[in-house]
C-alpha positions in Angstrom: 0.0 0.0 0.0 2.8 2.4 0.9 4.5 1.7 -2.4 1.3 2.5 -4.3 0.9 5.7 -2.3 4.5 6.8 -3.0 4.1 6.0 -6.7 0.9 7.9 -6.8 2.4 10.9 -5.1 5.4 10.8 -7.4 3.2 10.6 -10.4 1.1 13.5 -9.2 4.2 15.6 -8.5 5.6 14.9 -12.0 2.2 15.7 -13.6 2.0 19.0 -11.6 5.6 19.9 -12.6 4.9 19.2 -16.2 1.8 21.3 -16.0 3.7 24.1 -14.4 6.3 24.0 -17.1 3.6 24.1 -19.8 2.1 27.2 -18.2 5.5 28.8 -17.9 6.3 28.2 -21.5 2.9 29.7 -22.5 3.7 32.8 -20.4 7.0 33.2 -22.2 5.5 32.7 -25.6 2.6 35.1 -24.9 4.9 38.1 -25.2 7.8 37.5 -27.6 9.6 40.8 -27.0 9.3 40.4 -23.3 10.8 36.9 -23.6 13.7 38.1 -25.8 14.5 40.8 -23.3 14.4 38.4 -20.4 16.4 35.6 -22.1 19.1 37.8 -23.6 19.6 39.9 -20.5 19.9 36.9 -18.2 22.0 35.0 -20.7 24.5 37.9 -20.8 24.7 37.9 -17.0 25.0 34.1 -16.6 27.4 33.8 -19.5 29.7 36.5 -18.0 29.9 34.6 -14.7 30.5 31.2 -16.5 33.2 32.7 -18.7 35.2 34.3 -15.9 34.8 31.3 -13.7 36.1 29.0 -16.4 39.2 31.2 -17.0 40.0 31.3 -13.3 39.4 27.5 -12.9 41.7 26.9 -15.9 44.5 28.9 -14.2 44.3 26.5 -11.2 44.8 23.4 -13.4 48.4 24.0 -14.5 49.6 21.2 -12.3 47.0 18.7 -13.5 48.6 15.4 -14.4 51.8 16.2 -12.5 52.6 13.4 -9.9 52.5 15.0 -6.4 52.4 18.5 -7.7 52.8 20.0 -4.2 56.3 18.6 -4.2 57.4 20.3 -7.4 59.0 23.7 -7.0 60.3 26.5 -9.2 63.4 28.2 -8.0 62.3 31.8 -8.3 64.8 34.7 -8.4 64.7 38.3 -7.4 67.3 41.1 -7.6 67.1 43.2 -4.4 69.2 46.2 -5.1 68.6 49.5 -3.3 65.9 51.5 -5.1 64.7 48.4 -6.9 61.0 47.4 -6.6 62.2 43.8 -5.9 59.8 42.0 -8.3 60.1 38.2 -8.4 61.1 37.1 -11.9 59.3 33.7 -12.0 62.5 32.4 -13.6 66.0 31.2 -12.6 69.7 31.7 -13.5 70.9 28.3 -14.7 73.9 28.4 -12.4 71.6 27.1 -9.6 71.2 23.8 -11.6 74.9 22.9 -11.4 75.2 24.4 -7.9 72.5 22.2 -6.5 73.8 19.1 -8.2 77.3 19.8 -6.9 75.9 20.4 -3.4 74.0 17.1 -3.6 70.8 18.9 -2.6 68.0 16.6 -1.2 66.0 16.5 -4.3 64.2 13.7 -6.2 64.6 15.5 -9.5 66.1 18.7 -11.1 65.7 20.1 -14.5 66.3 23.3 -16.5 63.5 24.4 -18.9 63.3 27.1 -21.6 61.2 27.3 -24.7 62.3 29.2 -27.9 61.1 29.2 -31.5 63.6 27.3 -33.6 63.8 26.5 -37.3 63.7 22.8 -38.2 63.8 21.0 -41.5 62.6 17.6 -42.6 63.1 16.4 -46.2 63.7 19.9 -47.4 60.5 21.3 -45.7 61.3 23.9 -43.1 59.1 25.2 -40.3 59.3 26.8 -36.9 58.7 24.7 -33.7 58.4 25.6 -30.0 61.6 23.9 -28.9 62.2 23.3 -25.2 65.6 22.8 -23.6 65.3 20.4 -20.7 67.0 17.7 -18.6 66.0 14.0 -18.2 64.4 14.6 -14.8 61.7 16.7 -16.4 60.0 13.6 -17.8 59.1 11.9 -14.5 58.8 15.2 -12.7 55.9 16.4 -14.9 54.6 13.0 -15.9 55.4 13.3 -19.6 53.9 10.2 -21.2 55.9 8.6 -24.0 53.9 7.1 -26.9 56.9 5.8 -28.6 60.5 5.3 -27.3 61.9 6.5 -23.9 61.7 10.2 -23.5 64.0 10.3 -20.4 66.7 8.3 -22.2 66.4 10.5 -25.3 67.1 13.7 -23.3 70.3 12.1 -22.1 71.6 11.9 -25.7 72.9 15.2 -27.2 72.1 14.1 -30.7 68.5 13.1 -30.0 65.3 15.0 -29.6 61.8 14.3 -28.3 58.8 15.3 -30.4 55.2 15.9 -29.3 52.6 13.8 -31.1 51.3 16.9 -32.8 54.7 17.9 -34.0 55.4 14.4 -35.3 52.2 14.5 -37.3 53.1 17.9 -38.7 56.6 16.9 -39.7 56.1 13.3 -40.9 52.4 12.8 -41.2 52.4 10.1 -38.5 53.4 9.5 -34.8 55.7 6.5 -35.0 58.8 8.3 -36.2 61.6 6.9 -34.0 65.0 7.2 -35.5 63.9 9.7 -38.2 66.3 12.6 -38.9 65.3 16.2 -38.1 67.6 19.1 -39.0 67.8 21.9 -36.5 69.1 25.4 -37.4 71.9 26.3 -35.0 74.7 28.9 -35.4 74.0 29.5 -39.2 74.1 25.9 -40.0 71.9 22.8 -39.9 72.5 20.2 -37.2 71.1 16.7 -37.7 69.3 15.1 -34.8 67.3 11.8 -34.6 63.9 11.4 -33.0 64.4 9.4 -29.7 60.9 9.5 -28.4 57.4 10.8 -29.1 55.3 12.1 -26.1 51.6 12.8 -25.7 50.5 16.3 -26.4 50.2 18.6 -23.3 47.3 21.0 -23.1 47.9 24.6 -24.1 49.2 26.7 -21.2 50.8 23.7 -19.5 54.0 24.7 -17.7 56.3 22.5 -19.8 54.2 22.5 -23.0 56.3 22.4 -26.2 56.4 20.9 -29.6 59.9 19.4 -29.2 62.5 18.8 -26.5 66.2 18.5 -26.6 68.9 18.2 -23.9 70.0 21.4 -22.3 73.5 20.0 -22.6 73.3 19.4 -26.3 75.6 21.5 -28.4 72.5 22.4 -30.5 70.8 23.9 -27.5 72.2 27.3 -28.1 73.1 27.8 -24.4 76.4 29.7 -24.1 78.7 29.6 -21.1 77.2 32.8 -19.8 73.7 31.2 -19.8 75.0 28.2 -17.9 77.2 29.8 -15.3 75.8 33.3 -14.6 74.2 33.7 -11.2 72.2 36.8 -11.9 71.4 36.4 -15.6 67.8 35.1 -15.9 68.4 32.1 -18.3 65.1 30.3 -18.0 63.5 28.1 -15.3 64.9 25.5 -12.9 62.3 23.0 -11.6 63.0 20.7 -8.6 61.1 17.9 -7.0 61.6 17.7 -3.2 62.9 14.5 -1.8 60.6 12.8 0.8 60.7 14.7 4.1 62.2 17.8 2.6 60.2 21.1 2.8 60.3 24.1 0.4 62.0 26.5 3.0 64.9 24.0 3.2 65.5 24.1 -0.6 65.2 27.9 -0.6 67.7 28.3 2.2 70.2 26.0 0.4 69.8 27.9 -2.9 70.2 31.2 -1.1 73.4 30.0 0.5 74.8 28.9 -2.9 73.9 32.3 -4.3 75.6 34.3 -1.5 78.8 32.2 -1.9 79.0 32.8 -5.7 81.7 35.2 -7.0 79.2 37.6 -8.6 77.4 38.0 -5.3 80.7 38.4 -3.3 82.5 40.8 -5.7 80.2 42.3 -8.4 77.2 43.5 -6.4 77.6 47.1 -5.1 78.5 47.4 -1.4 75.2 49.2 -0.6 73.3 46.1 -1.8 74.7 44.1 1.1 75.0 46.8 3.7 73.3 46.3 7.2 72.5 42.6 6.5 70.7 43.3 3.3 70.5 40.6 0.7 71.3 41.9 -2.8 69.5 39.0 -4.4 66.9 36.5 -3.2 65.8 33.0 -4.0 62.6 31.2 -3.0 61.0 27.7 -3.7 57.7 28.5 -5.4 55.1 25.7 -5.7 54.1 25.2 -9.3 50.4 25.7 -8.6 51.2 29.3 -7.7 53.1 30.1 -10.9 50.2 31.4 -12.9 49.5 34.0 -10.3 53.0 35.3 -9.8 55.2 37.8 -11.7 53.3 38.9 -14.7 50.5 36.6 -13.6 49.7 38.9 -10.7 48.3 41.4 -13.2 46.3 38.6 -14.8 45.0 37.6 -11.3 43.9 41.2 -10.6 42.2 41.4 -14.0 40.4 38.1 -13.3 39.3 39.4 -9.9 38.1 42.6 -11.5 36.3 40.7 -14.2 34.7 38.4 -11.6 33.4 41.4 -9.7 32.0 42.9 -12.9 30.5 39.6 -14.0 28.8 39.2 -10.6 27.5 42.8 -10.9 26.2 42.1 -14.4 24.4 39.1 -13.2 22.8 41.1 -10.4 21.7 43.7 -12.8 20.3 41.2 -15.3 18.5 39.5 -12.4 17.1 42.9 -11.4 15.8 43.3 -14.9 14.0 39.9 -14.6 12.5 41.0 -11.3 11.4 44.4 -12.7 9.8 42.9 -15.8 8.1 40.1 -13.8 6.7 42.7 -11.4 5.1 44.5 -14.3 3.9 41.2 -15.7 2.5 40.1 -12.4 0.4 43.3 -12.1 -1.2 42.2 -15.4 -1.8 38.7 -14.1 -3.6 39.7 -10.8 -6.9 38.2 -11.9 -5.3 35.0 -13.0 -3.6 34.7 -9.6 -6.9 35.6 -7.8 -8.8 32.9 -9.7 -6.2 30.3 -8.8 -6.2 31.3 -5.1 -10.1 31.2 -5.1 -10.0 27.7 -6.6 -7.9 26.5 -3.6 -4.3 27.0 -4.8 -2.1 26.9 -1.7 1.0 29.2 -1.2 3.2 26.2 -1.9 1.3 25.5 -5.2 1.7 29.1 -6.3 5.4 29.1 -5.3 5.8 25.9 -7.4 4.3 27.7 -10.4 6.6 30.7 -10.1 9.6 28.4 -9.5 8.8 26.5 -12.7 8.6 29.8 -14.6 11.9 31.0 -13.1 13.6 27.7 -13.7 12.5 27.5 -17.3 13.7 31.0 -18.0 17.1 30.6 -16.2 17.9 27.2 -17.7 17.3 28.5 -21.2 19.3 31.6 -20.4 22.1 29.6 -18.8 22.4 27.4 -21.9 22.3 30.4 -24.2 24.9 32.1 -21.9 27.1 29.0 -22.0 27.0 29.2 -25.8 27.9 32.9 -25.7 30.7 32.3 -23.2 32.1 29.5 -25.5 32.0 31.9 -28.5 33.6 34.7 -26.6 36.2 32.7 -24.7 38.9 32.9 -27.4 38.5 36.7 -27.6 38.7 37.2 -23.8 41.5 34.6 -23.4 43.4 36.4 -26.1 42.8 39.8 -24.4 44.2 38.4 -21.1 47.0 36.4 -23.0 45.7 33.1 -21.6 44.8 29.9 -23.3 41.0 29.5 -24.0 39.4 27.3 -21.2 38.3 23.9 -22.5 35.8 23.4 -19.7 33.1 25.5 -21.3 32.4 22.9 -24.0 32.6 19.9 -21.7 30.3 18.3 -19.1 31.8 20.5 -16.3 30.6 23.6 -18.2 27.1 22.2 -18.6 26.9 21.2 -15.0 28.0 24.7 -13.8 25.4 26.3 -16.1 22.6 24.3 -14.7 23.7 24.8 -11.0 24.0 28.5 -11.6 20.5 28.6 -13.2 19.1 26.7 -10.1 20.7 29.3 -7.8 19.4 32.3 -9.7 16.0 30.7 -10.1 15.6 30.3 -6.3 16.3 34.1 -6.0 13.9 35.1 -8.7 11.1 32.9 -7.4 10.8 34.7 -4.0 9.6 38.1 -5.0 6.7 37.1 -7.3 5.6 34.4 -4.9 5.5 36.9 -2.1 3.5 39.3 -4.3 1.0 36.5 -5.1 0.6 35.5 -1.4 -0.1 39.2 -0.5 -2.7 39.6 -3.3 -6.3 40.2 -2.2 -8.3 37.9 -4.4 -11.7 39.7 -3.8 -10.4 43.1 -4.9 -8.7 41.7 -7.9 -11.7 39.8 -9.1 -13.8 42.9 -8.7 -11.5 44.7 -11.1 -9.8 46.9 -8.4 -6.3 45.9 -9.2 -3.7 46.7 -6.5 -0.5 48.5 -7.3 2.9 47.6 -6.0 3.8 48.5 -2.5 5.8 51.8 -1.9 8.7 49.7 -0.5 8.8 47.5 -3.6 8.6 50.6 -5.9 11.6 52.2 -4.2 13.7 49.1 -4.4 12.9 48.8 -8.1 13.8 52.4 -8.7 17.0 52.0 -6.7 18.0 49.0 -8.9 17.2 51.1 -12.0 19.3 54.0 -10.8 22.2 51.5 -10.1 21.9 50.1 -13.7 22.0 53.6 -15.1 24.9 54.6 -12.9 27.0 51.5 -13.9 26.2 52.2 -17.6 27.3 55.8 -17.3 30.4 54.9 -15.3 31.7 52.1 -17.6 30.8 54.2 -20.7 32.8 57.1 -19.4 35.8 54.9 -18.6 35.6 53.2 -21.9 35.8 56.5 -23.7 38.7 57.7 -21.6 40.7 54.5 -22.2 40.0 54.6 -25.9 41.0 58.2 -26.1 44.3 57.6 -24.2 45.1 54.6 -26.4 44.5 56.6 -29.6 46.6 59.5 -28.2 49.5 57.1 -27.6 49.4 55.8 -31.2 49.0 59.3 -32.8 51.2 61.5 -30.7 54.3 63.2 -32.2 57.4 61.3 -31.2 59.9 63.2 -33.4 60.2 60.2 -35.8 58.7 59.7 -39.2 56.7 56.5 -39.1 53.8 56.9 -41.6 55.5 55.2 -44.6 58.1 53.1 -42.9 58.1 49.3 -43.0 60.3 46.8 -41.1 61.7 43.6 -42.4 63.5 41.3 -39.9 66.5 39.4 -41.2 67.1 35.7 -40.2 69.3 34.9 -37.3 71.7 33.0 -39.6 72.2 35.9 -42.0 75.8 36.4 -43.3 77.5 39.6 -44.3 77.2 38.6 -47.9 73.5 37.8 -47.7 72.8 41.0 -45.9 74.6 43.2 -48.4 73.1 41.3 -51.4 69.6 41.8 -50.1 70.0 45.5 -49.2 71.6 46.3 -52.6 68.8 44.6 -54.5 66.1 46.2 -52.4 67.6 49.6 -52.9 67.2 49.2 -56.7 63.4 48.6 -56.4 61.3 51.6 -57.7 59.0 51.2 -54.7 61.8 51.8 -52.1 62.6 55.5 -51.3 65.1 54.7 -48.6 66.4 51.9 -46.4 68.7 51.5 -43.3 69.8 48.6 -41.1 69.5 48.5 -37.4 69.1 46.1 -34.5 65.6 47.4 -34.0 63.2 49.9 -35.4 63.0 53.1 -33.4 60.0 53.1 -31.0 59.4 49.5 -32.0 60.0 48.0 -28.6 62.1 45.1 -29.8 65.1 46.2 -27.6 65.1 48.2 -24.4 68.8 48.8 -23.9 69.9 51.4 -21.4 73.4 52.4 -20.4 75.0 54.7 -17.9 77.3 57.1 -19.8 79.7 59.7 -18.3 81.5 62.7 -19.6 84.0 64.5 -17.3 82.3 63.2 -14.2 78.8 64.0 -15.3 76.7 60.8 -15.5 73.4 60.1 -17.3 71.4 57.0 -18.2 70.7 56.9 -21.9 68.5 54.7 -24.0 70.4 53.1 -26.9 69.4 52.6 -30.5 71.7 50.8 -32.9 71.6 51.6 -36.6 73.3 52.8 -39.8 73.9 56.5 -40.5 71.1 56.4 -43.0 68.6 55.9 -40.2 68.7 59.6 -39.4 67.3 60.7 -42.8 65.1 57.7 -43.2 63.2 58.5 -39.9 63.3 62.2 -40.4 65.6 63.0 -37.5 66.5 66.7 -37.7 70.2 67.2 -37.6 71.4 70.1 -35.3 75.2 69.6 -35.6 77.8 67.3 -37.1 77.6 64.5 -39.6 76.4 61.0 -39.0 79.6 59.2 -40.1 80.8 55.7 -38.9 84.5 56.3 -39.4 85.2 57.5 -35.8 85.8 55.1 -32.9 82.4 53.8 -31.7 80.6 56.8 -33.2 77.3 57.9 -31.6 74.6 60.5 -32.2 73.0 62.2 -29.2 69.6 63.8 -29.1 68.8 67.1 -27.3 67.8 65.5 -24.1 71.1 63.5 -23.9 73.0 66.7 -24.7 71.5 68.5 -21.7 71.8 65.4 -19.4 75.5 65.2 -20.1 76.1 68.9 -19.4 76.7 70.2 -22.9 75.4 73.7 -23.5 75.3 73.7 -27.3 75.3 70.9 -29.9 78.6 72.0 -31.3 80.3 71.7 -27.9 79.5 67.9 -27.9 81.0 67.1 -31.2 84.1 64.9 -31.2 83.8 64.5 -27.4 84.4 61.1 -25.8 81.8 59.4 -23.7 82.5 56.4 -21.3 80.1 53.5 -20.8 80.3 49.8 -20.3 84.1 49.7 -20.6 84.0 51.5 -24.0 84.7 55.0 -25.3 82.2 56.5 -27.7 82.7 59.5 -29.9 79.9 62.0 -30.5 79.7 62.7 -34.3 76.3 64.4 -34.5 73.4 65.8 -32.5 69.8 65.6 -33.5 66.5 67.0 -32.3 64.8 65.2 -29.4 62.9 62.0 -30.3 60.9 59.5 -28.2 61.1 55.7 -28.2 59.1 55.2 -25.0 55.4 54.3 -24.7 53.1 56.6 -22.9 53.5 54.7 -19.6 57.3 55.1 -19.6 59.4 58.1 -18.6 61.0 59.7 -21.7 64.7 59.2 -21.6 67.7 60.8 -23.3 68.6 58.9 -26.5 71.8 57.8 -28.1 72.1 56.2 -31.5 75.1 53.9 -31.9 76.2 54.0 -35.5 76.8 50.6 -37.1 79.6 50.3 -39.7 79.0 48.5 -43.0 80.4 45.2 -41.7 78.9 45.3 -38.3 79.8 42.4 -36.0 79.1 43.4 -32.4 81.0 42.0 -29.5 78.4 42.3 -26.8 75.5 39.8 -26.5 72.9 42.4 -27.4 74.9 43.5 -30.4 74.9 40.0 -32.0 71.2 40.0 -32.6 70.1 39.7 -36.3 69.5 43.1 -37.8 66.2 44.7 -38.8 65.8 46.5 -42.2 63.7 49.7 -42.3 62.3 50.7 -45.6 60.4 53.8 -46.7 57.8 53.3 -49.4 54.6 54.8 -50.7 53.5 51.6 -52.5 53.4 48.8 -49.9 51.9 46.3 -52.4 54.8 46.8 -54.9 57.3 46.5 -52.0 55.8 43.2 -50.9 55.8 41.9 -54.4 59.5 42.9 -54.8 60.5 41.2 -51.6 58.6 38.1 -52.5 60.7 37.9 -55.7 64.1 38.7 -54.2 63.9 36.9 -50.9 64.1 33.2 -52.1 67.2 33.9 -54.1 69.0 35.1 -50.9 67.3 33.1 -48.1 65.9 29.9 -49.7 64.4 28.3 -46.6 63.6 31.3 -44.3 60.3 33.0 -43.9 59.9 36.8 -44.0 57.5 39.3 -42.5 57.0 42.9 -43.5 55.3 45.1 -40.9 54.2 48.7 -40.9 56.1 50.6 -38.2 52.8 51.9 -36.8 51.7 48.3 -36.4 55.0 47.5 -34.7 54.5 50.4 -32.4 51.1 49.0 -31.4 52.9 46.1 -29.9 54.1 48.5 -27.2 50.5 49.3 -26.4 49.2 45.7 -26.5 48.4 45.6 -22.8 46.6 49.0 -23.0 44.7 48.0 -26.1 43.6 44.8 -24.4 42.4 46.8 -21.4 40.6 49.1 -23.7 38.9 46.2 -25.4 37.8 44.7 -22.1 36.5 48.0 -20.7 34.7 48.6 -24.0 33.2 45.1 -23.9 32.0 45.5 -20.3 30.7 49.0 -21.1 28.7 47.6 -24.0 27.3 44.8 -21.8 26.3 47.2 -19.1 24.7 49.6 -21.7 22.7 46.7 -23.1 21.5 45.7 -19.7 20.7 49.3 -19.0 18.6 49.3 -22.2 16.8 46.3 -20.9 16.3 48.1 -17.6 14.9 51.1 -19.5 12.5 48.8 -21.3 11.3 47.5 -17.9 11.1 50.9 -16.4 9.2 52.5 -19.3 6.8 49.5 -19.5 6.1 49.7 -15.8 5.6 53.5 -15.9 3.2 53.3 -18.8 1.4 50.3 -17.3 0.9 52.1 -14.1 -0.4 55.3 -15.7 -2.1 54.0 -18.8 -5.6 54.9 -17.6 -4.5 58.5 -17.1 -2.8 58.6 -20.5 -6.0 57.3 -22.2 -8.2 59.8 -20.4 -6.0 62.7 -21.4 -6.0 61.4 -25.0 -9.8 61.3 -25.0 -9.7 65.0 -23.9 -7.6 65.9 -26.9 -4.0 65.6 -25.7 -1.5 64.8 -28.4 1.3 62.2 -27.9 3.9 65.1 -27.7 1.9 66.6 -24.9 1.8 63.3 -23.0 5.5 62.6 -23.4 6.9 65.1 -20.8 4.7 63.6 -18.2 6.4 60.2 -18.6 9.9 61.5 -19.3 9.9 63.6 -16.2 9.7 60.5 -13.9 12.5 58.7 -15.8 14.7 61.7 -16.1 14.8 62.0 -12.3 16.3 58.6 -12.1 18.8 59.4 -14.8 19.8 62.5 -12.9 20.3 60.6 -9.7 22.4 58.0 -11.6 24.5 60.8 -13.1 25.1 62.4 -9.7 26.1 59.0 -8.3 28.2 57.7 -11.2 30.0 60.6 -13.0 32.1 61.9 -10.1 33.2 58.3 -9.3 33.9 57.7 -13.0 36.0 60.9 -13.2 38.0 59.8 -10.2 38.6 56.3 -11.6 39.6 57.8 -15.0 42.1 60.1 -13.2 43.4 57.0 -11.3 43.8 55.1 -14.5 45.6 58.0 -16.3 47.9 58.5 -13.3 49.9 55.4 -14.5 50.8 57.2 -17.7 53.7 59.6 -17.9 52.2 61.2 -21.0 48.4 61.3 -20.5 45.5 63.1 -22.0 43.4 65.7 -20.1 39.9 64.4 -20.9 37.9 67.0 -19.0 34.1 66.5 -18.8 33.6 65.4 -22.5 33.6 61.6 -22.0 31.1 61.9 -19.2 28.9 64.2 -21.2 29.0 61.8 -24.2 28.0 58.8 -22.0 25.2 60.9 -20.5 23.8 62.0 -23.9 23.9 58.4 -25.1 21.8 57.3 -22.1 19.4 60.1 -22.6 18.9 59.1 -26.2 18.1 55.5 -25.0 15.7 56.9 -22.4 13.8 58.9 -25.1 13.5 56.0 -27.5 12.3 53.6 -24.8 9.7 56.0 -23.4 8.4 56.9 -26.9 8.1 53.2 -27.8 6.0 52.4 -24.7 3.9 55.5 -25.0 2.9 54.7 -28.6 2.1 51.2 -27.6 -0.1 52.4 -24.7 -2.0 54.9 -27.0 -2.9 52.1 -29.4 -5.0 50.5 -26.6 -8.8 50.6 -27.1 -10.1 53.2 -24.6 -13.5 51.5 -24.0 -11.8 48.1 -23.2 -9.5 49.8 -20.8 -12.2 51.8 -19.1 -14.4 48.7 -18.7 -11.6 46.5 -17.4 
């Protein structure tokens, strides 16, 4: 009997739930525009939360698949010189690797790791691979799974390499390629290596993800003696697995002791760096799970926290829209609710109906939001420079969407259920429809003011950020950039190849000028600074390396001297460097010797001031080091492959000419021609990403504010439609009725402006304070955002007013 009763109860509950869902679906379909506004608004809020949550969750999964990840440490390094901010580098000098091995540190594994793009060739087909330098212990430390061969054994062999499955398929068309030959470009020649193992692909963003691995001790690794032995040169990363019973502080203390015993720490650091017990450099053992949120990842973490707060706020605002629109809809459904209550519907039964309506809406919105989040995840991940989270398209994403929908549904059920319980059925059935309570009206208006304020604030910030970014790209830096293009030469370029290419390019009709350098001015490829002195006067100068023709090519105005490369280490100063070194006139500096980095430089010319720094950086004095025709630098920085700058008014013809000339000089090397203005944009990549994020959030908040406006206008017209119809019957035109409705809404807009605009102005000034060269926006961005909101207000109110005036007066007066 009990089983039959339970089955009957279960069947009745399912039947009631199905009936409630059918009613909920009919309610949504009854008003298509209402349904679209509700679904889209809630989908945006739920999608924003799901997207940010997926990005954050993905950042916590970097140690997934690593055996005992809490035992794997990164030796993290920090210079701690006086006046230095002391930022941790999330990297390690490679000298710690040999030092810890020699000291027999209590470790179960130790490996160097560094990834670079390297050129490889298979059967005459060349391509670039992300090649990692590693040691054999990396394989068991991070759980690299060999599909073919023995990866750990292969990394012990200098002439072998390990391929990922994806790289093996790309190079050979299959994965079983043990023993196959791969040629690796090294030191201007090809070195032949054999495939010793193929490992399973690691997910994008994994700490040791690469397409190929070779031994860090291989001659083809490219590591010089300075990379291997320097104690303060950041070479790459050193990972260590702690032996059983050993804790991270013990490893950090041992590494710190090795550093302080090193010759560079004992003799090369300035005395003030070690005065009063100060440590001039520091080492710590950082658990790998914390790596994504350290160093540059700290900014990413702050961005994720800010986006999480904004996403939560967007969800609150979209939920407020749902509550506002449902409040309006419930006023229209009072008779329906009264009839149901008169027929015996209990409070629990009414709550179940509203729960079904809320659940249907939020589940549909969550699924739509999940789709939007999946579509937008590559864009947001690219803006934050993170891998796109894979969880959104998997079961975990579906489960999170449904759980979030259930949570929001429970919140959006309470208010309509409470309104239904408080409804007086007798008055509603007699046609005397009750209005919302004063408290509920004030809460709804407060939420509307908050929506408007957020739309105004984010809109103002978006305009300020966009204006600042555009100013940084358009400002006068004293260099000609409009018609300049850059062409990077291969690392393996020889003097003969360089001269052959430049001579042939100079003969092209589309080329009006060219010059070689180690970078393009203001391109951000190199940031080399040097302390230079003259007769006891010291100044820190920013260096640029280039041929004498660079002055005329970039339009640098010559003030004195001639840019010739015949003198000993000839240099060209700009006006800021002239003043910093104590020269009163450009002529006074000519032929003077400057000392720096153990060299003597001769001033051969002085030019007008120019700027290589981005807007966030302090403008420095500049010094151009002239490169002779057969340049071969001695310093590490001076051995970089050169960059060719070309001036042209016909980019298409230039690209065509390079495409014809390049293969005859560099048969198997790729080439890339970039406009200098595009190269300069790389300096502003972070600011442009921030601008895109702020603009996206601003657009989202504006869309939600528009939905809020729709709900507000609909509610205002619904509440006053009898008055509007009566005034229309007495001869009032729509234009005479409009001020009555606009006045109520404009009060809320004014309150939002008073709340948001001062705060937005303060946040804008806080953002601009990080820039050395910043705009002075004044009130214009705030006024533009306010005008845009007022336009939306006018459109929403007019649309609802016209809809109300189309009602039949007699039907309204009788009802």
